[in-house]
KOLZA-927851 format. One line per 5 residues: their letters; for each residue x, y, z of N, C-alpha, C, O. Coordinates in Angstrom, 3 decimals, m for minus. Example, Ala and Ser with C-alpha at 12.3 -4.5 7.8 and 13.67 -1.06 7.14 Angstrom:
! residues 2
AS = 13.190 m5.690 7.800 12.300 m4.500 7.800 13.200 m3.300 7.800 14.236 m3.319 8.465 | 12.850 m2.250 7.080 13.670 m1.060 7.140 12.900 0.030 7.870 13.409 1.138 8.039
END
This chain:
! residues 207
MPTTT = m25.966 m21.932 m53.445 m24.609 m22.373 m53.165 m23.628 m21.485 m53.933 m23.843 m21.221 m55.116 | m22.560 m21.020 m53.287 m21.616 m20.149 m53.956 m20.908 m20.853 m55.099 m20.787 m22.078 m55.116 | m20.443 m20.063 m56.049 m19.773 m20.640 m57.218 m18.313 m20.891 m56.891 m17.420 m20.255 m57.451 | m18.084 m21.816 m55.986 m16.737 m22.244 m55.639 m16.700 m23.749 m55.684 m17.733 m24.407 m55.556 | m15.527 m24.295 m55.863 m15.378 m25.742 m55.898 m14.246 m26.166 m54.980 m13.247 m25.457 m54.858
PTPTT = m14.394 m27.330 m54.325 m13.318 m27.830 m53.471 m12.120 m28.245 m54.322 m12.274 m28.677 m55.464 | m10.954 m28.111 m53.761 m9.735 m28.553 m54.423 m8.958 m29.432 m53.456 m9.185 m29.357 m52.248 | m8.045 m30.265 m53.953 m7.301 m31.148 m53.062 m6.619 m30.383 m51.936 m6.117 m29.277 m52.133 | m6.609 m30.986 m50.760 m6.051 m30.332 m49.591 m4.674 m30.906 m49.259 m4.216 m31.893 m49.834 | m4.052 m30.238 m48.311 m2.854 m30.830 m47.729 m3.281 m31.972 m46.834 m4.476 m32.161 m46.602
DNADG = m2.341 m32.730 m46.331 m2.646 m33.892 m45.499 m3.226 m33.432 m44.163 m2.572 m32.710 m43.410 | m4.454 m33.852 m43.874 m5.119 m33.487 m42.631 m5.240 m34.676 m41.689 m6.102 m34.679 m40.811 | m4.409 m35.664 m41.852 m4.498 m36.862 m41.015 m4.129 m36.578 m39.564 m4.301 m37.438 m38.700 | m3.621 m35.372 m39.289 m3.275 m35.026 m37.916 m4.476 m34.539 m37.132 m4.340 m34.142 m35.975 | m5.658 m34.562 m37.750 m6.865 m34.163 m37.031 m7.347 m32.768 m37.364 m8.435 m32.377 m36.942
TTGQW = m6.558 m32.005 m38.117 m7.009 m30.676 m38.509 m8.123 m30.791 m39.544 m8.259 m31.812 m40.218 | m8.905 m29.745 m39.658 m10.012 m29.739 m40.611 m9.835 m28.607 m41.606 m9.011 m27.714 m41.410 | m10.623 m28.655 m42.683 m10.587 m27.600 m43.682 m10.019 m28.073 m45.007 m9.383 m29.123 m45.093 | m10.264 m27.274 m46.038 m9.772 m27.587 m47.378 m9.768 m26.322 m48.221 m10.459 m25.350 m47.918 | m8.980 m26.357 m49.276 m8.914 m25.232 m50.199 m10.104 m25.261 m51.148 m10.459 m26.315 m51.675
FTSRT = m10.713 m24.109 m51.363 m11.755 m23.942 m52.365 m11.239 m22.999 m53.443 m10.349 m22.184 m53.201 | m11.812 m23.123 m54.633 m11.451 m22.251 m55.745 m12.679 m21.474 m56.195 m13.709 m22.069 m56.512 | m12.579 m20.154 m56.225 m13.702 m19.314 m56.607 m13.876 m19.308 m58.123 m13.054 m19.857 m58.857 | m14.956 m18.682 m58.578 m15.205 m18.604 m60.018 m14.162 m17.757 m60.729 m14.036 m17.823 m61.951 | m13.409 m16.956 m59.967 m12.331 m16.164 m60.551 m10.984 m16.865 m60.408 m9.930 m16.259 m60.599
SRQWW = m11.039 m18.164 m60.066 m9.840 m19.011 m59.938 m8.958 m18.628 m58.754 m7.772 m18.958 m58.724 | m9.527 m17.945 m57.798 m8.776 m17.595 m56.594 m8.996 m18.647 m55.521 m10.136 m19.020 m55.243 | m7.921 m19.129 m54.919 m8.037 m20.139 m53.879 m8.185 m19.490 m52.511 m7.558 m18.474 m52.215 | m9.026 m20.097 m51.684 m9.205 m19.623 m50.314 m9.512 m20.816 m49.423 m10.029 m21.833 m49.884 | m9.187 m20.682 m48.139 m9.284 m21.798 m47.202 m10.622 m21.770 m46.483 m10.987 m20.767 m45.868
FDSGA = m11.353 m22.881 m46.565 m12.623 m23.021 m45.851 m12.484 m24.107 m44.806 m12.268 m25.272 m45.139 | m12.607 m23.729 m43.543 m12.558 m24.691 m42.449 m13.982 m24.930 m41.979 m14.594 m24.054 m41.367 | m14.511 m26.114 m42.263 m15.884 m26.434 m41.879 m16.014 m26.675 m40.384 m17.122 m26.675 m39.848 | m14.895 m26.881 m39.711 m14.919 m27.116 m38.275 m15.070 m28.562 m37.868 m14.997 m28.886 m36.682 | m15.283 m29.450 m38.850 m15.498 m30.868 m38.511 m15.130 m31.739 m39.704 m15.398 m31.380 m40.851
RALDF = m14.526 m32.866 m39.432 m14.128 m33.786 m40.500 m15.349 m34.296 m41.262 m15.296 m34.462 m42.480 | m16.461 m34.547 m40.541 m17.670 m35.033 m41.202 m18.201 m34.010 m42.210 m18.696 m34.386 m43.273 | m18.101 m32.722 m41.882 m18.561 m31.689 m42.814 m17.582 m31.525 m43.967 m17.999 m31.270 m45.097 | m16.297 m31.665 m43.701 m15.325 m31.690 m44.805 m15.693 m32.790 m45.791 m15.626 m32.605 m47.006 | m16.080 m33.933 m45.247 m16.470 m35.061 m46.093 m17.701 m34.710 m46.917 m17.771 m35.053 m48.097
AYTGA = m18.669 m34.033 m46.314 m19.880 m33.631 m47.051 m19.521 m32.757 m48.242 m20.186 m32.804 m49.277 | m18.473 m31.963 m48.095 m18.081 m31.059 m49.176 m17.202 m31.720 m50.236 m16.576 m31.031 m51.041 | m17.155 m33.045 m50.240 m16.513 m33.723 m51.371 m17.508 m33.915 m52.507 m17.161 m34.481 m53.544 | m18.738 m33.453 m52.324 m19.671 m33.541 m53.444 m21.132 m33.388 m53.138 m21.877 m32.893 m53.983 | m21.584 m33.794 m51.953 m23.026 m33.868 m51.723 m23.664 m32.524 m51.436 m24.836 m32.327 m51.757
MGNNP = m22.942 m31.605 m50.850 m23.537 m30.338 m50.455 m24.015 m29.572 m51.690 m23.214 m29.185 m52.541 | m25.308 m29.363 m51.773 m25.863 m28.611 m52.886 m26.156 m29.442 m54.115 m26.740 m28.934 m55.072 | m25.766 m30.706 m54.118 m26.001 m31.589 m55.265 m25.488 m30.992 m56.575 m26.123 m31.125 m57.621 | m24.356 m30.350 m56.503 m23.741 m29.766 m57.688 m22.732 m30.763 m58.258 m21.738 m31.066 m57.598 | m22.964 m31.281 m59.470 m22.039 m32.273 m60.043 m20.600 m31.782 m60.116 m19.666 m32.583 m60.075
AWERL = m20.418 m30.481 m60.223 m19.059 m29.942 m60.331 m18.273 m30.116 m59.034 m17.047 m30.001 m59.031 | m18.969 m30.392 m57.936 m18.299 m30.542 m56.650 m17.827 m31.973 m56.417 m17.050 m32.222 m55.495 | m18.277 m32.901 m57.224 m17.981 m34.315 m56.982 m16.496 m34.613 m57.081 m15.862 m34.356 m58.104 | m15.952 m35.159 m56.001 m14.548 m35.528 m55.980 m14.345 m37.024 m55.810 m13.234 m37.525 m55.982 | m15.412 m37.741 m55.475 m15.291 m39.181 m55.226 m15.894 m39.940 m56.391 m16.982 m40.502 m56.277
NTPAD = m15.196 m39.956 m57.502 m15.705 m40.618 m58.699 m15.342 m42.091 m58.760 m16.013 m42.866 m59.441 | m14.300 m42.484 m58.067 m13.831 m43.871 m58.091 m13.454 m44.305 m56.681 m13.243 m43.461 m55.810 | m13.367 m45.611 m56.444 m12.882 m46.072 m55.135 m11.518 m45.496 m54.780 m11.242 m45.225 m53.612 | m10.674 m45.309 m55.772 m9.341 m44.748 m55.510 m9.437 m43.316 m54.988 m8.635 m42.908 m54.148 | m10.415 m42.551 m55.479 m10.610 m41.183 m54.991 m10.962 m41.191 m53.507 m10.444 m40.391 m52.728
LATWL = m11.854 m42.110 m53.129 m12.235 m42.208 m51.721 m11.043 m42.652 m50.881 m10.832 m42.128 m49.788 | m10.271 m43.599 m51.371 m9.094 m44.066 m50.636 m8.125 m42.919 m50.376 m7.593 m42.779 m49.275 | m7.904 m42.105 m51.395 m6.989 m40.968 m51.256 m7.501 m39.981 m50.217 m6.731 m39.492 m49.390 | m8.804 m39.685 m50.255 m9.358 m38.730 m49.301 m9.246 m39.257 m47.873 m8.855 m38.521 m46.967 | m9.584 m40.511 m47.675 m9.520 m41.091 m46.336 m8.088 m41.146 m45.817 m7.841 m40.907 m44.635
EGRFE = m7.150 m41.459 m46.699 m5.748 m41.525 m46.282 m5.246 m40.157 m45.844 m4.332 m40.059 m45.025 | m5.844 m39.100 m46.390 m5.456 m37.757 m45.996 m6.114 m37.291 m44.713 m5.740 m36.254 m44.164 | m7.098 m38.051 m44.225 m7.851 m37.638 m43.035 m7.706 m38.599 m41.858 m8.005 m38.237 m40.720 | m7.260 m39.793 m42.121 m7.107 m40.787 m41.059 m5.700 m41.371 m41.123 m5.199 m41.696 m42.199 | m5.082 m41.495 m39.979 m3.769 m42.125 m39.940 m3.893 m43.619 m40.197 m4.811 m44.264 m39.690
ACDGT = m2.997 m44.157 m40.962 m2.863 m45.600 m41.176 m4.064 m46.245 m41.856 m4.396 m47.390 m41.549 | m4.727 m45.534 m42.776 m5.781 m46.185 m43.565 m5.151 m47.256 m44.443 m4.041 m47.084 m44.947 | m5.866 m48.364 m44.622 m5.262 m49.459 m45.390 m5.357 m49.246 m46.897 m4.756 m50.003 m47.660 | m6.103 m48.229 m47.344 m6.170 m47.910 m48.769 m7.030 m48.836 m49.594 m7.079 m48.711 m50.817 | m7.718 m49.775 m48.938 m8.570 m50.724 m49.655 m10.005 m50.208 m49.687 m10.668 m50.133 m48.652
VTDRD = m10.474 m49.858 m50.867 m11.835 m49.335 m51.037 m12.483 m50.055 m52.215 m11.926 m50.075 m53.313 | m13.637 m50.638 m51.996 m14.364 m51.339 m53.046 m15.460 m50.444 m53.621 m15.737 m49.364 m53.100 | m16.076 m50.914 m54.703 m17.210 m50.184 m55.267 m18.328 m50.061 m54.241 m18.981 m49.021 m54.157 | m18.553 m51.106 m53.464 m19.576 m51.073 m52.424 m19.228 m50.033 m51.360 m20.105 m49.316 m50.880 | m17.955 m49.952 m50.994 m17.524 m48.938 m50.026 m17.836 m47.533 m50.543 m18.285 m46.664 m49.795
LTDAK = m17.589 m47.333 m51.833 m17.839 m46.012 m52.420 m19.324 m45.680 m52.375 m19.700 m44.553 m52.053 | m20.162 m46.647 m52.691 m21.612 m46.440 m52.626 m22.042 m46.123 m51.203 m22.829 m45.205 m50.976 | m21.520 m46.890 m50.238 m21.845 m46.657 m48.834 m21.395 m45.255 m48.405 m22.129 m44.537 m47.726 | m20.193 m44.885 m48.807 m19.644 m43.587 m48.419 m20.512 m42.446 m48.947 m20.762 m41.469 m48.240 | m20.961 m42.575 m50.177 m21.800 m41.518 m50.753 m23.153 m41.452 m50.055 m23.725 m40.371 m49.917
GLREA = m23.666 m42.589 m49.616 m24.913 m42.594 m48.870 m24.770 m41.872 m47.538 m25.628 m41.076 m47.158 | m23.672 m42.158 m46.826 m23.410 m41.473 m45.563 m23.180 m39.990 m45.803 m23.686 m39.148 m45.062 | m22.423 m39.678 m46.831 m22.127 m38.278 m47.152 m23.405 m37.485 m47.406 m23.549 m36.359 m46.929 | m24.327 m38.072 m48.157 m25.588 m37.393 m48.447 m26.387 m37.145 m47.168 m26.989 m36.084 m46.999 | m26.388 m38.126 m46.278 m27.113 m37.963 m45.015 m26.517 m36.828 m44.190 m27.249 m36.001 m43.647
IATIA = m25.195 m36.790 m44.096 m24.529 m35.719 m43.343 m24.837 m34.369 m43.963 m25.169 m33.417 m43.256 | m24.727 m34.281 m45.283 m24.960 m33.018 m45.974 m26.396 m32.544 m45.815 m26.640 m31.365 m45.560 | m27.345 m33.457 m45.965 m28.760 m33.098 m45.890 m29.130 m32.579 m44.504 m29.821 m31.569 m44.376 | m28.668 m33.275 m43.471 m28.998 m32.858 m42.110 m28.292 m31.558 m41.750 m28.896 m30.678 m41.138 | m27.030 m31.426 m42.118 m26.293 m30.203 m41.816 m26.955 m28.994 m42.472 m27.087 m27.938 m41.853
TALSV = m27.368 m29.156 m43.721 m28.026 m28.051 m44.415 m29.331 m27.673 m43.731 m29.629 m26.490 m43.568 | m30.108 m28.674 m43.330 m31.381 m28.401 m42.660 m31.159 m27.683 m41.326 m31.823 m26.688 m41.035 | m30.234 m28.187 m40.529 m29.998 m27.590 m39.217 m29.440 m26.185 m39.326 m29.692 m25.351 m38.455 | m28.693 m25.909 m40.372 m28.075 m24.584 m40.524 m29.108 m23.487 m40.726 m28.821 m22.313 m40.489 | m30.313 m23.860 m41.165 m31.394 m22.880 m41.369 m32.559 m23.166 m40.425 m33.696 m22.768 m40.679
NDFAD = m32.252 m23.865 m39.330 m33.242 m24.176 m38.292 m34.410 m25.007 m38.804 m35.539 m24.856 m38.337 | m34.139 m25.876 m39.756 m35.160 m26.779 m40.261 m35.015 m28.129 m39.549 m34.060 m28.344 m38.803 | m35.968 m29.031 m39.785 m35.930 m30.343 m39.144 m35.120 m31.335 m39.980 m35.158 m31.313 m41.210 | m34.395 m32.193 m39.291 m33.620 m33.235 m39.971 m34.554 m34.327 m40.472 m35.542 m34.664 m39.820 | m34.229 m34.877 m41.640 m35.006 m35.959 m42.238 m34.776 m37.242 m41.444 m33.635 m37.691 m41.330
PKQID = m35.836 m37.843 m40.890 m35.660 m39.078 m40.108 m34.957 m40.192 m40.878 m34.200 m40.965 m40.290 | m35.198 m40.282 m42.183 m34.549 m41.327 m42.978 m33.034 m41.113 m43.018 m32.267 m42.074 m42.965 | m32.610 m39.862 m43.111 m31.177 m39.562 m43.118 m30.575 m39.780 m41.733 m29.423 m40.196 m41.607 | m31.354 m39.500 m40.709 m30.898 m39.798 m39.348 m30.649 m41.293 m39.189 m29.654 m41.705 m38.592 | m31.555 m42.097 m39.723 m31.402 m43.551 m39.640 m30.102 m44.004 m40.305 m29.414 m44.888 m39.795
IINLF = m29.771 m43.398 m41.440 m28.548 m43.781 m42.146 m27.321 m43.497 m41.283 m26.437 m44.343 m41.150 | m27.274 m42.313 m40.706 m26.134 m41.969 m39.854 m26.060 m42.904 m38.659 m24.977 m43.361 m38.291 | m27.204 m43.192 m38.052 m27.211 m44.088 m36.894 m26.739 m45.492 m37.247 m26.055 m46.134 m36.449 | m27.098 m45.975 m38.437 m26.661 m47.294 m38.868 m25.144 m47.348 m39.020 m24.510 m48.308 m38.582 | m24.566 m46.332 m39.633 m23.111 m46.295 m39.777 m22.436 m46.142 m38.421 m21.397 m46.751 m38.164
AATPD = m23.032 m45.325 m37.553 m22.432 m45.082 m36.238 m22.465 m46.316 m35.355 m21.702 m46.413 m34.393 | m23.339 m47.260 m35.671 m23.458 m48.478 m34.864 m22.409 m49.522 m35.217 m22.296 m50.542 m34.537 | m21.640 m49.278 m36.274 m20.608 m50.232 m36.683 m19.268 m49.848 m36.055 m19.104 m48.707 m35.624 | m18.306 m50.774 m35.993 m17.027 m50.472 m35.340 m16.306 m49.299 m35.996 m16.159 m49.243 m37.217 | m15.859 m48.362 m35.157 m15.138 m47.202 m35.666 m13.638 m47.356 m35.398 m13.175 m48.432 m35.021
VPPRL = m12.891 m46.274 m35.594 m11.456 m46.301 m35.315 m11.277 m46.154 m33.803 m11.611 m45.101 m33.258 | m10.765 m47.165 m33.111 m10.671 m47.080 m31.651 m9.568 m46.120 m31.214 m8.544 m45.998 m31.886 | m9.777 m45.442 m30.092 m8.711 m44.573 m29.569 m7.546 m45.422 m29.086 m7.718 m46.582 m28.713 | m6.379 m44.836 m29.100 m5.186 m45.594 m28.702 m4.246 m44.678 m27.937 m3.902 m43.594 m28.406 | m3.835 m45.118 m26.764 m2.909 m44.354 m25.939 m1.478 m44.691 m26.330 m1.087 m45.858 m26.332
AGGSL = m0.707 m43.679 m26.656 0.681 m43.882 m27.075 1.545 m44.304 m25.878 1.247 m43.978 m24.729 | 2.609 m45.029 m26.181 3.587 m45.363 m25.151 3.538 m46.789 m24.664 4.378 m47.192 m23.860 | 2.568 m47.572 m25.134 2.478 m48.957 m24.698 3.507 m49.845 m25.382 4.137 m49.446 m26.361 | 3.667 m51.045 m24.859 4.661 m51.974 m25.409 4.025 m53.086 m26.242 4.735 m53.839 m26.908 | 2.684 m53.197 m26.211 1.983 m54.235 m26.947 1.092 m53.635 m28.016 0.556 m52.540 m27.845
QAGRT = 0.936 m54.346 m29.107 0.047 m53.918 m30.187 m1.332 m54.529 m29.963 m1.480 m55.751 m29.988 | m2.333 m53.692 m29.746 m3.697 m54.161 m29.524 m4.536 m53.890 m30.764 m4.658 m52.741 m31.189 | m5.113 m54.930 m31.346 m5.980 m54.754 m32.504 m5.211 m54.520 m33.790 m3.995 m54.700 m33.855 | m5.956 m54.111 m34.818 m5.377 m53.885 m36.133 m4.483 m52.653 m36.139 m4.710 m51.701 m35.393 | m3.469 m52.687 m36.988 m2.604 m51.523 m37.133 m3.059 m50.635 m38.280 m2.613 m49.493 m38.391
RVRTG = m3.940 m51.144 m39.133 m4.434 m50.373 m40.275 m5.934 m50.133 m40.125 m6.667 m50.980 m39.616 | m6.371 m48.963 m40.578 m7.779 m48.571 m40.464 m8.531 m48.983 m41.719 m8.137 m48.621 m42.828 | m9.599 m49.728 m41.554 m10.434 m50.125 m42.684 m11.363 m48.985 m43.085 m11.656 m48.093 m42.289 | m11.819 m49.034 m44.333 m12.719 m47.998 m44.833 m13.987 m47.912 m43.993 m14.443 m46.817 m43.667 | m14.553 m49.056 m43.644 m15.761 m49.066 m42.831 m15.572 m48.396 m41.488 m16.473 m47.714 m40.998
QALAT = m14.400 m48.586 m40.885 m14.110 m47.941 m39.609 m14.052 m46.419 m39.753 m14.540 m45.684 m38.895 | m13.449 m45.962 m40.848 m13.363 m44.519 m41.086 m14.749 m43.913 m41.263 m15.034 m42.844 m40.724 | m15.609 m44.591 m42.013 m16.965 m44.095 m42.222 m17.736 m44.087 m40.905 m18.479 m43.146 m40.629 | m17.565 m45.125 m40.094 m18.245 m45.177 m38.805 m17.790 m44.044 m37.895 m18.592 m43.472 m37.156 | m16.515 m43.725 m37.950 m15.985 m42.639 m37.130 m16.614 m41.306 m37.521 m16.971 m40.508 m36.654
MAREA = m16.751 m41.061 m38.820 m17.379 m39.809 m39.258 m18.871 m39.798 m38.915 m19.430 m38.745 m38.610 | m19.507 m40.957 m38.966 m20.920 m41.029 m38.582 m21.083 m40.699 m37.107 m22.024 m39.998 m36.735 | m20.195 m41.186 m36.269 m20.280 m40.903 m34.834 m20.001 m39.434 m34.564 m20.584 m38.839 m33.658 | m19.115 m38.856 m35.347 m18.888 m37.419 m35.223 m20.162 m36.663 m35.589 m20.518 m35.684 m34.932 | m20.848 m37.116 m36.637 m22.099 m36.473 m37.040 m23.152 m36.592 m35.945 m23.915 m35.653 m35.717
VFLFG = m23.204 m37.741 m35.262 m24.138 m37.903 m34.145 m23.881 m36.829 m33.088 m24.819 m36.249 m32.541 | m22.619 m36.574 m32.810 m22.260 m35.526 m31.844 m22.649 m34.147 m32.368 m23.264 m33.361 m31.648 | m22.295 m33.849 m33.613 m22.548 m32.526 m34.185 m24.025 m32.192 m34.248 m24.428 m31.060 m33.981 | m24.826 m33.180 m34.600 m26.248 m32.937 m34.823 m27.094 m33.196 m33.586 m28.317 m33.063 m33.632 | m26.456 m33.562 m32.484 m27.180 m33.824 m31.245 m27.709 m32.541 m30.621 m27.367 m31.438 m31.047
EEQHE = m28.530 m32.701 m29.626 m29.241 m31.578 m29.012 m28.310 m30.509 m28.466 m28.620 m29.321 m28.548 | m27.172 m30.912 m27.908 m26.292 m29.944 m27.266 m25.429 m29.163 m28.255 m24.901 m28.108 m27.906 | m25.279 m29.660 m29.477 m24.358 m29.032 m30.421 m25.017 m28.504 m31.690 m24.423 m27.675 m32.380 | m26.222 m28.955 m32.016 m26.751 m28.684 m33.357 m26.937 m27.199 m33.654 m26.951 m26.808 m34.821 | m27.080 m26.364 m32.625 m27.223 m24.927 m32.873 m25.916 m24.300 m33.342 m25.898 m23.160 m33.806
RIREC = m24.830 m25.046 m33.220 m23.553 m24.552 m33.724 m23.360 m24.864 m35.214 m22.376 m24.431 m35.815 | m24.290 m25.610 m35.806 m24.256 m25.839 m37.246 m24.900 m24.632 m37.906 m26.093 m24.389 m37.724 | m24.130 m23.881 m38.664 m24.619 m22.605 m39.183 m24.304 m22.446 m40.664 m23.407 m23.082 m41.216 | m25.077 m21.576 m41.272 m24.829 m21.153 m42.647 m24.107 m19.826 m42.605 m24.383 m18.996 m41.739 | m23.194 m19.616 m43.519 m22.467 m18.351 m43.597 m23.463 m17.194 m43.644 m24.486 m17.283 m44.324
AADDC = m23.170 m16.108 m42.924 m24.088 m14.977 m42.813 m24.146 m14.116 m44.068 m25.013 m13.249 m44.176 | m23.249 m14.336 m45.012 m23.270 m13.545 m46.250 m24.493 m13.908 m47.088 m24.848 m15.081 m47.202 | m25.131 m12.906 m47.668 m26.341 m13.131 m48.461 m26.080 m13.998 m49.688 m26.976 m14.700 m50.157 | m24.865 m13.953 m50.204 m24.554 m14.685 m51.428 m23.712 m15.924 m51.172 m23.015 m16.398 m52.069 | m23.770 m16.453 m49.954 m22.989 m17.638 m49.611 m23.842 m18.574 m48.774 m24.516 m18.136 m47.842
ALVFY = m23.816 m19.846 m49.095 m24.611 m20.837 m48.355 m23.737 m21.926 m47.753 m24.237 m23.004 m47.433 | m22.450 m21.672 m47.593 m21.574 m22.676 m47.005 m21.950 m22.922 m45.541 m22.273 m21.992 m44.802 | m21.902 m24.180 m45.146 m22.309 m24.594 m43.811 m21.079 m25.018 m43.015 m20.189 m25.687 m43.541 | m21.036 m24.626 m41.751 m19.899 m24.973 m40.913 m20.361 m25.276 m39.488 m21.495 m24.987 m39.107 | m19.459 m25.859 m38.725 m19.682 m26.096 m37.302 m18.847 m25.086 m36.542 m17.627 m25.035 m36.700
DESRS = m19.499 m24.283 m35.718 m18.797 m23.267 m34.950 m18.196 m23.908 m33.707 m18.892 m24.158 m32.722 | m16.914 m24.167 m33.765 m16.224 m24.794 m32.639 m15.532 m23.773 m31.744 m14.783 m24.144 m30.841 | m15.780 m22.492 m31.990 m15.131 m21.461 m31.198 m15.673 m21.427 m29.776 m16.833 m21.767 m29.540 | m14.850 m21.025 m28.848 m15.272 m20.954 m27.448 m16.375 m19.914 m27.261 m17.286 m20.109 m26.457 | m16.292 m18.815 m28.001 m17.279 m17.748 m27.881 m18.587 m18.052 m28.615 m19.589 m17.367 m28.408
NNRRW = m18.579 m19.068 m29.463 m19.774 m19.486 m30.195 m20.388 m18.324 m30.979 m21.602 m18.121 m30.947 | m19.549 m17.568 m31.676 m20.048 m16.415 m32.413 m19.531 m16.340 m33.850 m19.510 m15.264 m34.447 | m19.119 m17.466 m34.396 m18.646 m17.462 m35.779 m19.805 m17.165 m36.721 m20.886 m17.734 m36.574 | m19.586 m16.275 m37.689 m20.642 m15.880 m38.619 m20.315 m16.210 m40.067 m21.212 m16.389 m40.891 | m19.026 m16.289 m40.369 m18.626 m16.358 m41.769 m17.976 m17.689 m42.116 m17.380 m18.341 m41.259
CSMQR = m18.096 m18.085 m43.374 m17.392 m19.278 m43.834 m15.892 m19.095 m43.686 m15.162 m20.032 m43.364 | m15.444 m17.852 m43.931 m14.030 m17.517 m43.808 m13.905 m16.011 m43.587 m14.524 m15.221 m44.300 | m13.110 m15.619 m42.605 m12.872 m14.188 m42.393 m12.112 m13.587 m43.555 m12.241 m12.395 m43.835 | m11.310 m14.413 m44.244 m10.550 m13.913 m45.391 m11.430 m13.731 m46.626 m11.020 m13.078 m47.585 | m12.626 m14.298 m46.612 m13.506 m14.206 m47.778 m14.755 m13.397 m47.429 m14.755 m12.175 m47.585
CGNRA = m15.803 m14.046 m46.965 m17.061 m13.346 m46.702 m16.931 m12.362 m45.547 m17.525 m11.285 m45.591 | m16.169 m12.708 m44.515 m15.982 m11.784 m43.408 m15.296 m10.516 m43.847 m15.698 m9.424 m43.446 | m14.270 m10.637 m44.661 m13.551 m9.469 m45.152 m14.428 m8.621 m46.061 m14.390 m7.393 m45.991 | m15.223 m9.270 m46.919 m16.105 m8.520 m47.817 m17.141 m7.740 m47.018 m17.493 m6.621 m47.390 | m17.634 m8.318 m45.923 m18.603 m7.620 m45.081 m17.966 m6.395 m44.424 m18.596 m5.343 m44.316
KVRSH = m16.713 m6.538 m43.986 m16.010 m5.405 m43.392 m15.827 m4.283 m44.401 m15.998 m3.110 m44.072 | m15.480 m4.645 m45.628 m15.284 m3.634 m46.676 m16.589 m2.902 m46.961 m16.605 m1.676 m47.071 | m17.692 m3.656 m47.082 m18.988 m3.017 m47.345 m19.391 m2.097 m46.197 m19.911 m1.003 m46.419 | m19.145 m2.552 m44.960 m19.496 m1.745 m43.798 m18.667 m0.455 m43.759 m19.171 0.619 m43.431 | m17.393 m0.593 m44.100 m16.504 0.578 m44.118 m16.954 1.581 m45.170 m16.976 2.785 m44.917
RARNA = m17.307 1.092 m46.335 m17.776 1.971 m47.411 m19.083 2.660 m47.031 m19.289 3.834 m47.339 | m19.956 1.923 m46.362 m21.243 2.493 m45.959 m21.044 3.613 m44.926 m21.730 4.633 m44.978 | m20.113 3.423 m43.995 m19.842 4.459 m42.999 m19.267 5.704 m43.652 m19.623 6.827 m43.297 | m18.366 5.490 m44.619 m17.782 6.638 m45.298 m18.818 7.407 m46.116 m18.783 8.635 m46.188 | m19.739 6.665 m46.731 m20.770 7.314 m47.546 m21.739 8.097 m46.687 m22.333 9.071 m47.150
AR = m21.907 7.679 m45.424 m22.853 8.359 m44.540 m22.286 9.637 m43.938 m23.022 10.418 m43.335 | m20.999 9.853 m44.095 m20.378 11.058 m43.512 m20.699 12.307 m44.326 m20.258 13.402 m43.976
END
């Protein structure tokens, strides 16, 4: 795992993905995992590096969810935090395995399926005159929504798009949501740019 750590992001409740990372040289760079569920995995579980842990208290989880889901109610219990970390570990473990063409752990699959079977955040069409259902999103609904996203990401039709960065010294995992399905790098501004520089130097040296 590269020596970078996640840092607080801007508000992504509009559906955008990604977060700022900080390198060992204290340089910030943007990593877009391509999926909210993978962003969630990078709050601590990916690589089991204690330095990556961002969800130390229920309040930490509440803050993260409020930045990723519109109208979260902000109520998070100790049990919610435990549940969230369990789901996060399952997402991280399966994503890491699939990124190197390994098999997903059936026990972790069961965890994701259990969360996905609970009520998620329902879609809502704007412009109506009546309020249907709750106006605030519960923590359990947010977790279920990310679990259902993971079911989609790790399913047969999409799992080959779960990839590890092509750089030899980087193990960041992302979902390639590009139309061309040819994303190779965690970030073109980071590993992609470094690869271009090395390639350019190699061509010049061969002349």
